[in-house]
N, C-alpha and C positions, 0 to 999 in steps of 0.2 A: 757483246759484238755481234757481227753481222757472219759469221762464219756457216759458209754452205757445205764445206767438205773439209773432212778429216781423210790425211793420207797418212797411214801407220806402216812404219817399219815391221818386219815380221820377227827375225830372229834377236833376242836380246830385250825387244818391247813388248810384244804378245806372249813369246814361250820362249823358255830355256831347255838346256840340258844337261846333264852332269858330265857330257863328254866336250871340254871346250875349244877351241878351236885353234890355241895351239899345237892339242893333241892331234887334231884333224891336219893340220900342216905338219907337224912330225909324220904321221901317216903318210900322205902326199908324198912328202919328200922320200919316203922311203921306195914307194912304188915306181916313182919316177925313175929312181936310181936303180931299181930293178926292173925296168923297163927297156933300161940300157944309156938313158942319158946321163952325161957325164957329171959330176957333182958340182962343178966350176961355171956349169951352165943352169942347174937346178939354183941354185944362189939359193938367197935367204926365203924367198918366195913372200913377198910384199909387195901389193897383197896379191893372195895366191890365184886368184880368176885373171887377171890381165897379166899375170906372170906366167900363166899358162901359152898364150900366147906369142910373148916375147922368147920362150924357150923352144915353140913349136918352128919358130922363124928360124933361130941358131941351131938348131939340132935335125932342121931339115925334117919333121916327122909330122903325121897330121894332128891338128890341132882337138878335133871330134874326139880321139882315143886320149889324150890329156884329158880332156872337159870328162868324159865317161869314170874316169877313175878321181876326180874330185867329186861328181854327181854321186856315186858310189859312197863315199864317205860321207857325204851331206844326208844322205837320206836314211843310213846307218843312225846317224845323230837324229834326228829326228824320229825315229822309232823309240826312243827312249826320253823323248823330249817332252815337258809340262806347262802346263798353264799357269800365268802370272796371277794371284790373286787380282779380282778385282775388276780382270779383262773384260767377262761378261757383261758385267754391269754397267760399264763402260762404255760398251758397245750400244746395248739395251737403251740406255740412257740416250745417249746420241740418235740413234734409231727413232724414236719416239718424237724427237724435236724435228726429226725430217733432213738432216745432214747426212750426206750420202758418204758412205765410207770407201776407202779405197786402200789396197796395199801397194806398197812398192818394196823390192828386196833383191838384193844380192845373190841371195839363194838360187837354185832352178827353180824348176815347174813343177819337177815331181816333188821333192823336199816340202814347197810349199804347198802343195795343196793334200800332200798326207800330214801336214801339220793341221791346216786349218780343219780336215774332216776328221783325223784324231781326237782334234778338243773341241769339234761341234760348232766351230764359230765361222764355216765354210759361208752359211746364208745372209751373214751379216754383210758381206761388202758386194758392193757392187760392179768394183773391177778390179784386176789384179795382174800386176806388171812386174812379172820377174825378169830376170838378166839374159834369160832365153828370149824374152820377146825384143831385145834391141841390139843395135847392133854394140858389140862391149866397150867400144867408147863413148858411148852414150848413158850407160848406166851410172848408179850415185858415186861416188860425189859429182857426177855432172848432174846440171839441171837441166838436161832432156828429158831425165827417168821422171821428174815430176810434171816436167811441161807435158808429156803424153797423154798424164793422165788429166791435169789441165783441160785439155783439151777436149780429151773425151765428153767432161760433162760441160763443158763450155762454159767454165769458172773463172773469175778474176781473180788472180794468184792472191789477192788483198781478202779474197772470202774464204781463205784455204789456210788450213795449219798442216802442218808437217810432225809429227810426233816420232822420236825416235832416239836411241840410247849410244848414239854413235855421232864424232863430229862429223861423219859422212854424210849421215842422215841429214844435217843442219845446215851442213854447207849446202849441199844439193836443193832444199826446200827454200835457203837466201838466194842461190841464181836462179831459181825460178821466179823471186818476187813473194813467196809466201810469207805467213807468220810460222814461226816455228818452237817446239815444245821438246826439250831436252829433261830423258829421264836419265839422273843423275848414278844409281846406285845398285842399279841391275849387273851382277856381275856375271850369272851365268847366260852365257848366249851371246856374250861381248866381243869384237873379233880380236885378234891376236895383235893387233898393234892400235894404238888410241892418236887420236888427233883433237886437239884444244878448236873447240869453236863454240863461243856463248850464244847462248839461244834469246828468243824474245821473253820465252816463259821456262822456270827448272823446276821439277819434283825429283823426290827421291826415289819415287817408284812409278809404276802405272796407275795403282791404285788410288794414289794423291790425284790423279789425273780427273776423276770426277768431283771434287771440288774446285779444284782449277777450273773447270770446263761451266759448273755452276755460275760460279763467280763472273764468267768471261761473257754468259750469253744473259747475264742480268748487269751490265754494266750500262749505266746512264752517262750521258755528256752533260753539264750543263754549261751553257752560252750565255751570259747577262750581253745584251748589246742596246745600244743608246746613240743613234743615228748613226748607224754602220752602213748605210749602205753601199757604199763605197766596195768594204771587204766582205761585207757577210756571205754573200754569193759563193765565193771562192772558198772561203775557210769550211763552210757546211758541203761544199764537192767533196773537200781534200776528208773531214771526217766521216763522211757516205761512204768513203771508199773501204773502211774499214766497222764504221758501226752502225747498228740498225736504225734508220728512220724515225723508228718508234720510240728508238731510245734517245735521241737526241732534242733537247730539251731548250728552246731560246727563250731567252726571257726579254722580251720587247717592252725594255723599260722607258714609255712614256715618249718612244721618239717621235720626230716630227717630221721624220723622211720616210723613203720607200724600206726601210728595215722589215718589215713586218708582213708587208706582201712578197719582197725578196725570200724571206723566209720559210712562207707557207708554199710559195711555190717549188721550194726543194722537198717538200713534204715530210719535214720534220714538226715536231709540237710546239706548239709559239702560246706562251703565256705574253699577255700583256698589261702593262701597269699603265692607270689612265695617265698618271701623272711621273715624273722622272722621279725617282726614288734613290737613286744611287747605286754603287757598286754593293755595297750590304744587303740593301733590301731587294736586288736582281736574286743575287745569290740565297737570302734566305730562301724566298718566293722557289727558286728552283732547286735547291737541296730538298727542301720540304715535299714537293711534289715528287723529285725520284725517290724518297721513303717511300711515300705512300703508293706508289708505284710498283713496288716490289725490291727496288733498286738492292743490290748487295755490293756492287762497286760505285762510287761516283766520282768523276774528270769533271772537273772545273776548266775550261778553256777559253780566253780571250777573243772576242769577235774580230779586232783590229789587226789581224793577220800577224802578230808578232810572234805566234807558234808554230812549231812544226805536228805535225800529226806524229811522226815517227819518234820524238820526244814526248810526247804524251803517253805511248807506248811504254818507252823507260821508265816513265815516271809510274804507272800503272804497278811494271814486275814485282818491287816488294810487295804490293800490299794485295794484288792477287795472289801471288805464293805466299803470303801468310805470314812475312816476315814483317811487317810495318801494320800501323793502323792509318797513318798520314803520311805519306809521300809529297815534297815538294819541290817542284822543278826549279832550280838552281839556275842563272844566268850568271851569278859570281862566278860559282865552281867552275864555268867553262869560257867560253871564249867571249871578253868583252870587249873587244877593241870596237866595237860597233855601237855600244852604250854610249849616251851622253855623258858626260862627265858629270852635269847636272842632276843626272838620273841617280848616277853612282852615288852621290854624295846624300843625296833624298834617301836612298837607302841604308846605307851606311848609318844615319840616325836612325831611320826608324828602326833596323837589325837591333841597335842598340839600346833602343828603350822599348822593343819587343822581348828582347831577353833578360829586362831587368824584371817585366810581368809575368812573362811564361816560366821566368828561372831556368830558361833554355835557348842557346843561342841559335841562332837561323840565319845563314849566310844572305839570304835573300827573301826574307819575310814579306816582301811587297810582290813575289811572284803569280801568277796569275792561274799559271800550270800548276794543279795539284790534285792531288785523287785520296779520296777517302774509302775506308769500307763502310757498311752500314752502321754497325756497332759505334765506332768512333764521330760518323755523322750525327749518329741520334744522340748523342752526349753534347754536343755544341750548340749552345744557343746563343743566335746570332741576334745583338741590339743594335749594333751601330750601321746607321744607312749607308755611309758610303766609305770611302777609302780605308779607314781605321779597321775596314771588317778581316784585312789581312791578317794583320796582327791579332785582331781579335781571336779568329778563327786559330791560332798556332797557340794563345795563351789560352784558352780555352780546352783544346786537344791535349796542352799538357798538366792542365790543372785537372782534367779524368783521367788522368794516367796511358793516355794513348800512345805509343810507340812512334816519335816522328824519324823521319830518313829525309836524307838530300840526296836528288837526283841532276847530276849535270846536265844541261841544257844550253841550247842555242838560240838566243832574241833575234828576231827577224827585225832589223830597223829599218823603216824607210821614211819618207818626211812625213807621212800621215800617220803612221805610230809613235812618233817622237812626241806628236802633240797629245798622245793621252798621257794616262799614270800619273805616278807620283814626281814629284820635285823639291825641291827644299820648302819651297810654302807649302806646300801642303804636306809634307814632312811634319811641318811646325803643328798644321791645323791637327794631323791626326796625332799627335803626340801629346796635344793641349784636350784634346777628346777622350785619349785613354785614361790620361789621369784625372780627368773630372769623372768619369766613369767610375775609377778605382776609388774615390774621395765619396761619391753618391753613399 
């Protein structure tokens, strides 16, 4: 993927402390009552920082005095902090690849700078935005917190990723339009309350982020294309928002129109078949090329405009996280209202036939949106030149012990894309071809 900027939360993501935030909340409550704030005004202090502005307003006191109380507690906590395993290795890896690094945190600046200095990681970050640097209503989960960093680096949201351990981090990233990565197992440093929010990618600890980034930065997209001049430009523009041009491979499968020219103008890599070899031939060429170029993850993506890049990110997720070897985007598990009946029927027939040979049922065996890791892709031997390849990939993957999962996606059907792909007659041809291959 074409990641230019990584934006990290600090507390609970990079560093932790034996003093948890429940304890900080308890001590802050005691100090506020000691200061003379009635208990009923103090409330439950969730979230703590924002609550101080409410309390100051209701109690008619200077909010700066209340902020100093919280700041002192945060600094005390940070003085006892520790850095999580794998942080320095990850930061070094990203910096070596010219990825800009930034911090966005709800901590005060004093505590933030102390933490970065104590643990020897302050030099890694090109920008640090704490709660002190924004109006209080703009700190995360407000997307403005992230947007300030994007503006500083002049980086499009799709080229940035937010990494954090709390739903607030993920919400802020999503509101700003970035990719997101959630750390699920860090307890030390986590806020005193939880907010459920799904991220693009999830990892147990920050140490696991290194492997995920290695996979993301070596993700290739294989786009088979035959006479797709109407759609190829828009499809590539959408892919280029997230993926590196050098890692997008268009297989111009003997096209007689402007497919090749348009793809080359987009700056992606174009491989050309002099004659039309069919979907299987194109995928075989593209996957082989990606593996030779060191791909860790390979996505196949149709050129006719029926897939959404947002769905490609969903299909990537289980493979990038190491939970699957092959993920297939299933239109049949999502909204099928736009899918023509003849295609549904053709898919149903092929799903049943594929299940017999693969000994595994896949609800949308003919989906063109799939994701493979390099180990699984290396084990698949493609022999079918045409549409039977979709079934063949599942059969080969199953035979070789690859873990296969399905991810619900939406297919975008237009009058153009409805003419493409499989139907009942195509399904019969594929079934016959698969049977003949098995009898050889």
